[in-house]
C-alpha positions as a Markdown table, in Angstrom:
| # | Residue | x | y | z |
|---|---|---|---|---|
| 1 | Unk | 22.9 | 34.5 | 25.9 |
| 2 | Unk | 26.2 | 35.3 | 24.3 |
| 3 | Unk | 26.1 | 35.7 | 20.4 |
| 4 | Unk | 28.3 | 32.2 | 20.6 |
| 5 | Unk | 25.3 | 30.2 | 22.3 |
| 6 | Unk | 23.0 | 31.8 | 19.5 |
| 7 | Unk | 24.6 | 30.6 | 16.6 |
| 8 | Unk | 25.3 | 27.3 | 17.9 |
| 9 | Unk | 21.6 | 26.9 | 18.5 |
| 10 | Unk | 20.5 | 27.8 | 15.4 |
| 11 | Unk | 22.8 | 25.6 | 13.9 |
| 12 | Unk | 21.3 | 22.6 | 15.6 |
| 13 | Unk | 18.2 | 23.7 | 15.7 |
| 14 | Unk | 18.6 | 24.0 | 11.5 |
| 15 | Unk | 19.8 | 20.2 | 11.4 |
| 16 | Unk | 16.8 | 19.0 | 13.8 |
| 17 | Unk | 14.0 | 21.0 | 11.0 |
| 18 | Unk | 16.2 | 20.2 | 7.9 |
| 19 | Unk | 15.8 | 16.3 | 8.7 |
| 20 | Unk | 12.3 | 16.9 | 9.7 |
| 21 | Unk | 11.7 | 18.6 | 6.3 |
| 22 | Unk | 13.3 | 15.9 | 4.5 |
| 23 | Unk | 10.9 | 13.6 | 5.8 |
| 24 | Unk | 8.5 | 15.6 | 4.9 |
| 25 | Unk | 9.6 | 15.4 | 1.1 |
| 26 | Unk | 9.2 | 11.5 | 1.4 |
| 27 | Unk | 5.5 | 12.2 | 2.2 |
| 28 | Unk | 4.8 | 14.6 | -0.4 |
| 29 | Unk | 6.6 | 12.7 | -3.0 |
| 30 | Unk | 4.5 | 9.1 | -1.6 |
| 31 | Unk | 1.4 | 9.4 | -3.7 |
| 32 | Unk | -0.6 | 9.0 | -0.6 |
| 33 | Unk | -4.2 | 9.2 | -1.7 |
| 34 | Unk | -5.6 | 11.1 | 0.8 |
| 35 | Unk | -3.2 | 13.9 | 0.7 |
| 36 | Unk | -4.1 | 13.6 | -3.1 |
| 37 | Unk | -7.7 | 14.3 | -2.0 |
| 38 | Unk | -6.6 | 17.3 | -0.2 |
| 39 | Unk | -4.0 | 19.2 | -2.2 |
| 40 | Unk | -3.8 | 16.8 | -5.6 |
| 41 | Unk | -0.6 | 15.4 | -6.8 |
| 42 | Unk | 0.3 | 18.6 | -8.6 |
| 43 | Unk | 0.5 | 20.6 | -5.9 |
| 44 | Unk | 1.7 | 18.3 | -3.9 |
| 45 | Unk | 4.9 | 17.8 | -6.2 |
| 46 | Unk | 4.9 | 21.7 | -6.9 |
| 47 | Unk | 5.1 | 22.1 | -2.8 |
| 48 | Unk | 7.8 | 19.0 | -2.6 |
| 49 | Unk | 10.3 | 21.5 | -4.6 |
| 50 | Unk | 9.7 | 24.4 | -2.3 |
| 51 | Unk | 10.2 | 21.8 | 1.3 |
| 52 | Unk | 13.1 | 21.0 | -0.7 |
| 53 | Unk | 14.9 | 24.4 | -1.4 |
| 54 | Unk | 13.9 | 25.3 | 2.3 |
| 55 | Unk | 15.6 | 21.9 | 3.6 |
| 56 | Unk | 18.5 | 22.5 | 1.3 |
| 57 | Unk | 19.0 | 26.2 | 2.8 |
| 58 | Unk | 18.4 | 24.9 | 6.6 |
| 59 | Unk | 21.1 | 22.0 | 6.5 |
| 60 | Unk | 23.4 | 24.2 | 5.2 |
| 61 | Unk | 23.0 | 26.8 | 7.8 |
| 62 | Unk | 23.2 | 24.0 | 10.6 |
| 63 | Unk | 27.3 | 23.3 | 10.5 |
| 64 | Unk | 27.9 | 26.8 | 9.6 |
| 65 | Unk | 26.1 | 27.6 | 13.1 |
| 66 | Unk | 28.3 | 25.2 | 14.8 |
| 67 | Unk | 31.3 | 26.6 | 13.2 |
| 68 | Unk | 30.8 | 29.8 | 14.5 |
| 69 | Unk | 29.2 | 28.9 | 18.0 |
| 70 | Unk | 31.9 | 27.3 | 18.7 |
| 71 | Unk | 34.7 | 29.1 | 17.0 |
| 72 | Unk | 36.1 | 25.8 | 15.9 |
| 73 | Unk | 36.9 | 26.3 | 12.1 |
| 74 | Unk | 38.4 | 22.8 | 12.0 |
| 75 | Unk | 34.9 | 21.7 | 11.8 |
| 76 | Unk | 35.3 | 22.7 | 8.0 |
| 77 | Unk | 38.2 | 20.1 | 7.5 |
| 78 | Unk | 38.2 | 16.6 | 7.0 |
| 79 | Unk | 40.1 | 15.5 | 10.1 |
| 80 | Unk | 36.7 | 15.5 | 12.1 |
| 81 | Unk | 35.4 | 12.3 | 13.6 |
| 82 | Unk | 33.5 | 9.6 | 11.5 |
| 83 | Unk | 30.1 | 11.1 | 12.3 |
| 84 | Unk | 30.5 | 14.0 | 11.3 |
| 85 | Unk | 32.1 | 13.1 | 8.0 |
| 86 | Unk | 28.6 | 11.1 | 7.7 |
| 87 | Unk | 27.0 | 14.4 | 8.0 |
| 88 | Unk | 29.3 | 15.8 | 5.4 |
| 89 | Unk | 28.6 | 12.9 | 2.8 |
| 90 | Unk | 25.2 | 13.5 | 3.6 |
| 91 | Unk | 25.6 | 17.2 | 2.4 |
| 92 | Unk | 27.4 | 16.2 | -0.5 |
| 93 | Unk | 24.8 | 13.4 | -1.2 |
| 94 | Unk | 21.8 | 16.1 | -0.6 |
| 95 | Unk | 23.2 | 18.4 | -2.9 |
| 96 | Unk | 24.1 | 15.9 | -5.8 |
| 97 | Unk | 20.0 | 14.3 | -5.4 |
| 98 | Unk | 18.7 | 18.0 | -5.8 |
| 99 | Unk | 20.6 | 18.4 | -8.8 |
| 100 | Unk | 19.2 | 15.7 | -10.0 |
| 101 | Unk | 15.9 | 17.0 | -9.1 |
| 102 | Unk | 16.4 | 20.3 | -11.2 |
| 103 | Unk | 17.7 | 18.5 | -13.8 |
| 104 | Unk | 14.4 | 16.3 | -14.4 |
| 105 | Unk | 12.8 | 17.4 | -18.0 |
| 106 | Unk | 15.1 | 20.4 | -18.7 |
| 107 | Unk | 18.2 | 18.1 | -19.9 |
| 108 | Unk | 18.5 | 15.6 | -22.6 |
| 109 | Unk | 19.3 | 12.8 | -19.7 |
| 110 | Unk | 16.7 | 10.1 | -19.2 |
| 111 | Unk | 14.3 | 10.9 | -17.1 |
| 112 | Unk | 13.9 | 7.6 | -15.4 |
| 113 | Unk | 17.5 | 7.1 | -14.7 |
| 114 | Unk | 17.4 | 11.0 | -13.0 |
| 115 | Unk | 13.9 | 10.3 | -11.3 |
| 116 | Unk | 15.7 | 7.0 | -9.8 |
| 117 | Unk | 18.6 | 8.9 | -8.8 |
| 118 | Unk | 17.0 | 11.7 | -6.9 |
| 119 | Unk | 14.9 | 9.1 | -5.1 |
| 120 | Unk | 18.0 | 6.7 | -3.9 |
| 121 | Unk | 20.0 | 9.3 | -3.2 |
| 122 | Unk | 17.6 | 11.3 | -1.2 |
| 123 | Unk | 16.8 | 8.1 | 0.8 |
| 124 | Unk | 20.6 | 7.4 | 1.5 |
| 125 | Unk | 20.7 | 11.1 | 2.6 |
| 126 | Unk | 17.9 | 10.1 | 5.6 |
| 127 | Unk | 19.7 | 7.4 | 6.7 |
| 128 | Unk | 23.1 | 9.3 | 7.1 |
| 129 | Unk | 21.2 | 12.2 | 8.4 |
| 130 | Unk | 19.8 | 10.4 | 11.0 |
| 131 | Unk | 23.0 | 8.3 | 11.8 |
| 132 | Unk | 24.6 | 11.8 | 11.8 |
| 133 | Unk | 22.0 | 13.6 | 14.3 |
| 134 | Unk | 22.1 | 10.4 | 16.6 |
| 135 | Unk | 25.9 | 10.0 | 16.9 |
| 136 | Unk | 26.3 | 13.7 | 17.4 |
| 137 | Unk | 23.5 | 15.5 | 18.8 |
| 138 | Unk | 24.1 | 15.1 | 22.5 |
| 139 | Unk | 21.3 | 16.3 | 24.1 |
| 140 | Unk | 19.1 | 14.3 | 21.1 |
| 141 | Unk | 19.7 | 10.5 | 22.8 |
| 142 | Unk | 18.0 | 11.9 | 25.9 |
| 143 | Unk | 14.8 | 12.6 | 26.8 |
| 144 | Unk | 12.9 | 14.5 | 25.9 |
| 145 | Unk | 14.2 | 15.2 | 22.7 |
| 146 | Unk | 14.7 | 11.6 | 22.0 |
| 147 | Unk | 11.3 | 11.1 | 21.3 |
| 148 | Unk | 10.4 | 13.3 | 18.4 |
| 149 | Unk | 13.8 | 12.6 | 16.6 |
| 150 | Unk | 12.9 | 8.9 | 17.4 |
| 151 | Unk | 9.3 | 9.8 | 15.7 |
| 152 | Unk | 10.4 | 10.9 | 12.3 |
| 153 | Unk | 13.0 | 8.2 | 11.8 |
| 154 | Unk | 9.9 | 5.6 | 12.5 |
| 155 | Unk | 8.0 | 7.7 | 10.1 |
| 156 | Unk | 10.9 | 7.9 | 7.6 |
| 157 | Unk | 11.0 | 3.8 | 7.9 |
| 158 | Unk | 7.0 | 3.7 | 7.6 |
| 159 | Unk | 6.6 | 5.7 | 4.5 |
| 160 | Unk | 9.4 | 3.5 | 2.9 |
| 161 | Unk | 7.6 | 0.4 | 4.3 |
| 162 | Unk | 4.1 | 1.7 | 2.9 |
| 163 | Unk | 5.7 | 2.6 | -0.5 |
| 164 | Unk | 7.0 | -1.3 | -1.0 |
| 165 | Unk | 3.9 | -2.9 | 0.0 |
| 166 | Unk | 1.8 | -0.9 | -2.5 |
| 167 | Unk | 4.5 | -1.7 | -5.0 |
| 168 | Unk | 3.8 | -5.2 | -4.3 |
| 169 | Unk | 0.0 | -5.7 | -4.6 |
| 170 | Unk | -0.2 | -3.4 | -7.7 |
| 171 | Unk | -3.1 | -4.8 | -10.1 |
| 172 | Unk | -1.6 | -6.7 | -12.9 |
| 173 | Unk | -3.1 | -5.5 | -16.4 |
| 174 | Unk | -2.5 | -7.3 | -20.1 |
| 175 | Unk | -2.0 | -5.1 | -23.1 |
| 176 | Unk | -4.9 | -5.8 | -25.1 |
| 177 | Unk | -4.3 | -3.7 | -28.2 |
| 178 | Unk | -2.4 | -0.4 | -29.3 |
| 179 | Unk | -3.9 | 2.0 | -31.6 |
| 180 | Unk | -2.7 | 4.9 | -33.5 |
| 181 | Unk | -4.4 | 8.1 | -33.1 |
| 182 | Unk | -2.8 | 11.0 | -34.7 |
| 183 | Unk | 0.7 | 11.9 | -35.4 |
| 184 | Unk | 3.1 | 10.0 | -33.0 |
| 185 | Unk | 0.5 | 9.6 | -31.3 |
| 186 | Unk | -1.4 | 6.5 | -29.8 |
| 187 | Unk | -4.0 | 4.6 | -27.4 |
| 188 | Unk | -2.8 | 1.8 | -25.4 |
| 189 | Unk | -5.8 | -0.4 | -24.1 |
| 190 | Unk | -5.8 | -2.8 | -21.1 |
| 191 | Unk | -7.4 | -5.3 | -19.7 |
| 192 | Unk | -7.0 | -6.9 | -16.0 |
| 193 | Unk | -4.6 | -10.3 | -15.7 |
| 194 | Unk | -6.9 | -11.9 | -13.4 |
| 195 | Unk | -9.5 | -10.1 | -10.9 |
| 196 | Unk | -11.2 | -7.1 | -11.7 |
| 197 | Unk | -9.7 | -3.8 | -13.6 |
| 198 | Unk | -9.2 | -1.0 | -11.5 |
| 199 | Unk | -11.9 | 1.9 | -10.9 |
| 200 | Unk | -11.4 | 5.2 | -11.1 |
| 201 | Unk | -13.5 | 8.6 | -12.2 |
| 202 | Unk | -13.2 | 10.5 | -15.3 |
| 203 | Unk | -10.2 | 12.4 | -15.7 |
| 204 | Unk | -8.1 | 10.7 | -13.4 |
| 205 | Unk | -4.4 | 9.3 | -13.9 |
| 206 | Unk | -2.8 | 6.5 | -12.8 |
| 207 | Unk | 1.1 | 5.5 | -12.6 |
| 208 | Unk | 1.5 | 2.0 | -15.0 |
| 209 | Unk | 4.6 | 0.4 | -15.3 |
| 210 | Unk | 5.3 | -1.8 | -18.3 |
| 211 | Unk | 7.2 | -5.1 | -17.6 |
| 212 | Unk | 8.7 | -5.6 | -21.8 |
| 213 | Unk | 11.9 | -6.2 | -22.6 |
| 214 | Unk | 14.4 | -3.0 | -23.0 |
| 215 | Unk | 12.0 | -0.7 | -20.9 |
| 216 | Unk | 13.2 | 0.4 | -17.4 |
| 217 | Unk | 11.4 | -1.0 | -14.4 |
| 218 | Unk | 10.1 | 2.2 | -13.3 |
| 219 | Unk | 6.3 | 3.7 | -13.5 |
| 220 | Unk | 5.4 | 6.3 | -15.6 |
| 221 | Unk | 2.2 | 8.7 | -14.9 |
| 222 | Unk | -0.6 | 8.2 | -17.6 |
| 223 | Unk | -4.0 | 9.7 | -17.5 |
| 224 | Unk | -7.0 | 7.4 | -18.5 |
| 225 | Unk | -8.3 | 8.1 | -21.9 |
| 226 | Unk | -11.6 | 5.9 | -21.5 |
| 227 | Unk | -14.8 | 6.1 | -19.5 |
| 228 | Unk | -15.1 | 4.6 | -16.5 |
| 229 | Unk | -18.5 | 3.1 | -17.2 |
| 230 | Unk | -17.1 | 1.0 | -19.4 |
| 231 | Unk | -15.2 | -1.4 | -17.1 |
| 232 | Unk | -13.9 | -4.0 | -19.4 |
| 233 | Unk | -10.8 | -2.2 | -20.5 |
| 234 | Unk | -9.1 | 0.7 | -19.4 |
| 235 | Unk | -7.1 | 3.3 | -22.1 |
| 236 | Unk | -4.3 | 5.3 | -22.0 |
| 237 | Unk | -3.5 | 7.8 | -25.1 |
| 238 | Unk | 0.0 | 9.5 | -25.3 |
| 239 | Unk | 2.4 | 11.1 | -27.5 |
| 240 | Unk | 5.6 | 9.8 | -28.6 |
| 241 | Unk | 8.0 | 12.3 | -26.9 |
| 242 | Unk | 11.0 | 10.0 | -25.7 |
| 243 | Unk | 12.5 | 7.0 | -25.4 |
| 244 | Unk | 10.0 | 5.6 | -23.0 |
| 245 | Unk | 7.1 | 6.4 | -25.3 |
| 246 | Unk | 8.6 | 5.1 | -28.2 |
| 247 | Unk | 9.1 | 1.7 | -26.8 |
| 248 | Unk | 5.5 | 1.6 | -25.3 |
| 249 | Unk | 4.3 | 2.7 | -29.2 |
| 250 | Unk | 5.9 | -0.8 | -30.3 |
| 251 | Unk | 4.8 | -2.7 | -27.5 |
| 252 | Unk | 3.4 | -6.1 | -28.3 |
| 253 | Unk | -0.2 | -7.1 | -27.6 |
| 254 | Unk | 0.2 | -9.4 | -23.9 |
| 255 | Unk | 2.6 | -7.1 | -22.0 |
| 256 | Unk | 2.4 | -7.3 | -18.6 |
| 257 | Unk | 1.8 | -3.7 | -16.9 |
| 258 | Unk | 1.5 | -2.9 | -13.0 |
| 259 | Unk | -0.8 | -0.2 | -12.4 |
| 260 | Unk | -1.2 | 2.2 | -9.2 |
| 261 | Unk | -4.0 | 4.6 | -8.5 |
| 262 | Unk | -6.5 | 6.5 | -9.2 |
| 263 | Unk | -5.2 | 9.8 | -8.4 |
| 264 | Unk | -5.8 | 13.1 | -9.5 |
| 265 | Unk | -8.8 | 15.8 | -8.8 |
| 266 | Unk | -9.5 | 17.1 | -12.2 |
| 267 | Unk | -12.4 | 15.2 | -12.4 |
| 268 | Unk | -16.6 | 16.5 | -13.0 |
| 269 | Unk | -18.2 | 18.3 | -10.2 |
| 270 | Unk | -21.3 | 16.9 | -8.3 |
| 271 | Unk | -23.4 | 19.5 | -10.0 |
| 272 | Unk | -25.3 | 17.9 | -12.3 |
| 273 | Unk | -27.1 | 20.9 | -14.4 |
| 274 | Unk | -23.6 | 23.3 | -14.5 |
| 275 | Unk | -22.7 | 23.3 | -18.2 |
| 276 | Unk | -18.8 | 22.4 | -18.9 |
| 277 | Unk | -16.3 | 24.2 | -20.9 |
| 278 | Unk | -13.5 | 22.0 | -21.5 |
| 279 | Unk | -9.5 | 23.6 | -23.1 |
| 280 | Unk | -7.5 | 21.0 | -24.6 |
| 281 | Unk | -4.3 | 21.6 | -26.1 |
| 282 | Unk | -2.3 | 18.3 | -28.1 |
| 283 | Unk | -2.1 | 15.4 | -25.9 |
| 284 | Unk | -4.2 | 17.1 | -22.9 |
| 285 | Unk | -7.2 | 16.0 | -24.6 |
| 286 | Unk | -6.7 | 12.7 | -22.8 |
| 287 | Unk | -8.3 | 13.0 | -19.5 |
| 288 | Unk | -10.9 | 14.9 | -21.1 |
| 289 | Unk | -11.7 | 12.6 | -23.5 |
| 290 | Unk | -12.4 | 10.3 | -20.8 |
| 291 | Unk | -15.1 | 12.9 | -19.6 |
| 292 | Unk | -16.4 | 13.0 | -22.6 |
| 293 | Unk | -16.8 | 9.9 | -22.8 |
| 294 | Unk | -18.3 | 9.4 | -19.9 |
| 295 | Unk | -20.6 | 12.1 | -20.3 |
| 296 | Unk | -21.6 | 10.2 | -23.6 |
| 297 | Unk | -22.1 | 7.0 | -21.9 |
| 298 | Unk | -24.3 | 8.0 | -19.2 |
| 299 | Unk | -26.7 | 10.2 | -21.7 |
| 300 | Unk | -25.7 | 13.6 | -19.6 |
| 301 | Unk | -28.0 | 16.1 | -21.0 |
| 302 | Unk | -25.7 | 19.5 | -19.8 |
| 303 | Unk | -24.4 | 22.0 | -22.3 |
| 304 | Unk | -21.1 | 21.3 | -23.2 |
| 305 | Unk | -18.3 | 23.0 | -25.3 |
| 306 | Unk | -14.6 | 21.9 | -26.0 |
| 307 | Unk | -12.3 | 23.7 | -27.5 |
| 308 | Unk | -9.1 | 21.7 | -29.3 |
| 309 | Unk | -6.0 | 23.4 | -30.1 |
| 310 | Unk | -3.0 | 21.7 | -31.8 |
| 311 | Unk | -0.6 | 22.7 | -34.4 |
| 312 | Unk | -1.6 | 20.3 | -37.3 |
| 313 | Unk | -4.7 | 18.4 | -38.7 |
| 314 | Unk | -2.3 | 15.1 | -37.9 |
| 315 | Unk | -2.0 | 16.1 | -34.6 |
| 316 | Unk | -5.7 | 15.8 | -33.6 |
| 317 | Unk | -6.2 | 13.0 | -31.3 |
| 318 | Unk | -9.7 | 11.0 | -31.4 |
| 319 | Unk | -11.2 | 13.3 | -34.6 |
| 320 | Unk | -13.8 | 10.8 | -36.0 |
| 321 | Unk | -14.9 | 9.9 | -32.4 |
| 322 | Unk | -15.3 | 14.0 | -31.4 |
| 323 | Unk | -17.0 | 14.6 | -35.2 |
| 324 | Unk | -19.4 | 11.9 | -34.1 |
| 325 | Unk | -20.2 | 13.8 | -31.1 |
| 326 | Unk | -23.6 | 15.4 | -31.3 |
| 327 | Unk | -25.6 | 18.4 | -29.1 |
| 328 | Unk | -25.0 | 19.1 | -26.2 |
| 329 | Unk | -21.5 | 18.6 | -26.9 |
| 330 | Unk | -19.9 | 21.5 | -29.3 |
| 331 | Unk | -16.1 | 20.8 | -30.3 |
| 332 | Unk | -14.4 | 23.9 | -31.9 |
| 333 | Unk | -11.2 | 23.0 | -33.6 |
| 334 | Unk | -8.3 | 25.1 | -33.7 |
| 335 | Unk | -5.0 | 24.5 | -35.5 |
| 336 | Unk | -2.2 | 26.9 | -35.2 |
| 337 | Unk | -0.6 | 25.9 | -38.5 |
| 338 | Unk | -3.6 | 25.0 | -40.6 |
| 339 | Unk | -3.6 | 24.6 | -44.2 |
| 340 | Unk | -5.6 | 26.2 | -47.2 |
| 341 | Unk | -8.3 | 23.9 | -46.8 |
| 342 | Unk | -9.0 | 24.2 | -43.3 |
| 343 | Unk | -12.7 | 25.1 | -41.6 |
| 344 | Unk | -12.2 | 25.4 | -38.0 |
| 345 | Unk | -10.5 | 28.6 | -36.1 |
| 346 | Unk | -6.8 | 28.8 | -37.0 |
| 347 | Unk | -4.4 | 30.6 | -34.4 |
| 348 | Unk | -4.5 | 29.6 | -30.5 |
| 349 | Unk | -7.2 | 28.6 | -28.0 |
| 350 | Unk | -7.2 | 32.4 | -26.7 |
| 351 | Unk | -9.7 | 33.7 | -23.8 |
| 352 | Unk | -10.7 | 36.2 | -26.6 |
| 353 | Unk | -12.1 | 33.0 | -28.7 |
| 354 | Unk | -13.8 | 31.7 | -25.8 |
| 355 | Unk | -15.1 | 34.8 | -25.1 |
| 356 | Unk | -16.7 | 35.1 | -28.8 |
| 357 | Unk | -17.5 | 31.7 | -29.0 |
| 358 | Unk | -19.2 | 30.5 | -25.0 |
| 359 | Unk | -19.6 | 33.5 | -23.7 |
| 360 | Unk | -23.0 | 32.8 | -22.2 |
| 361 | Unk | -21.5 | 29.7 | -20.6 |
| 362 | Unk | -18.4 | 31.7 | -18.5 |
| 363 | Unk | -20.5 | 33.0 | -15.4 |
| 364 | Unk | -21.7 | 29.2 | -14.6 |
| 365 | Unk | -19.6 | 26.7 | -16.4 |
| 366 | Unk | -17.0 | 24.7 | -14.6 |
| 367 | Unk | -14.0 | 25.0 | -16.8 |
| 368 | Unk | -11.5 | 22.4 | -17.2 |
| 369 | Unk | -7.7 | 23.2 | -19.0 |
| 370 | Unk | -5.6 | 20.7 | -20.0 |
| 371 | Unk | -2.4 | 21.7 | -22.4 |
| 372 | Unk | 1.3 | 22.3 | -22.8 |
| 373 | Unk | 2.8 | 25.0 | -20.5 |
| 374 | Unk | 2.6 | 28.5 | -22.3 |
| 375 | Unk | -1.0 | 27.6 | -23.0 |
| 376 | Unk | -2.3 | 26.7 | -20.1 |
| 377 | Unk | 0.2 | 29.7 | -18.0 |
| 378 | Unk | -1.6 | 32.0 | -20.7 |
| 379 | Unk | -5.7 | 31.0 | -20.6 |
| 380 | Unk | -5.6 | 30.7 | -17.1 |
| 381 | Unk | -4.5 | 34.8 | -16.8 |
| 382 | Unk | -7.2 | 35.1 | -19.8 |
| 383 | Unk | -10.3 | 32.7 | -17.8 |
| 384 | Unk | -9.4 | 35.2 | -14.6 |
| 385 | Unk | -9.7 | 38.4 | -16.6 |
| 386 | Unk | -13.0 | 37.0 | -17.9 |
| 387 | Unk | -14.4 | 36.3 | -14.3 |
| 388 | Unk | -14.1 | 32.7 | -14.1 |
| 389 | Unk | -13.6 | 31.9 | -10.5 |
| 390 | Unk | -10.6 | 29.8 | -9.3 |
| 391 | Unk | -13.2 | 27.6 | -7.6 |
| 392 | Unk | -14.4 | 26.8 | -10.8 |
| 393 | Unk | -11.4 | 26.1 | -12.9 |
| 394 | Unk | -9.5 | 23.4 | -12.8 |
| 395 | Unk | -6.4 | 22.7 | -14.3 |
| 396 | Unk | -4.4 | 19.7 | -14.7 |
| 397 | Unk | -0.6 | 20.3 | -15.6 |
| 398 | Unk | 1.1 | 17.5 | -17.5 |
| 399 | Unk | 4.7 | 19.3 | -17.0 |
| 400 | Unk | 5.6 | 19.9 | -13.4 |
């Protein structure tokens, strides 16, 4: 085989594998409950990013390999057959979609519009990519290569259809009340709008879409803060940190909401006598509060310690309820900007503080961590150095 043949074959292979990886991207971002049970949605989304980078690289090698292999530089120009131009347009849209994905959460542009643009463009890229591959693929149109190519295309259509079906059958909820919990922090309580309230496990989350005037028709993830054994209502707690949550804070009672879930593996272990150690920062208390309420509601007697860190006293969520908890649940408060009358710990939740206050629990306890990215990163390292096995360390990442 000549170098030209090798380059041409590599270019073809990169195109096919790149398209296959883009279909995999759709699977990873489709919120499949089966995938969530195996990987966890946070890991699936992190894998989504890595696979996206790999797919982008392969699809750039694809035309370069064909140009080198055919020694036809005219393929890089615009005087090409329409189906090759379709491929170029698809590659350009893929770049834009990738850029929007990178910008989410990193630039001062509405997250909702970035996410919608990223997803819509990705779907267009796949449609154009399949058209380009079929019309210019040669052997792809013949058996046996047409079989896996057809399976990829049908898989893409199946995933899109599944997502539309899930959206169509989402449970409908109504806002019952909105309660201020902390500075810029609120709890929103919902009740089923007919039918039964969705079941969930303590610590899980769901995607909510609020059908209120002025709010984008886009769903956002929120952890449940209520106990799953209180079936009448479901609560989510949040901190105002953007336009969407600001509108949620001013939402009227009776507003209709659509719910998708439950999702997440940040749940209590199936080991009833194992002690629990909860580490929360800021609004990261939300899924942990669901677990604490569940433990309290069910009369669970295992030893439980919560370390809860915030900047100031007015930033503490659920303060009165947490203070009212009795043995076996103990709460250690930590403020990074404490006042002169503060009676709790000052500074941050650290491995040193945990070791001083809960060293005897560390060899056996299941540890649950949810907070800002910097806190999460530092505490994972501290807990590993304290000998906490990764199988007993459960992390919920709000910022991915």
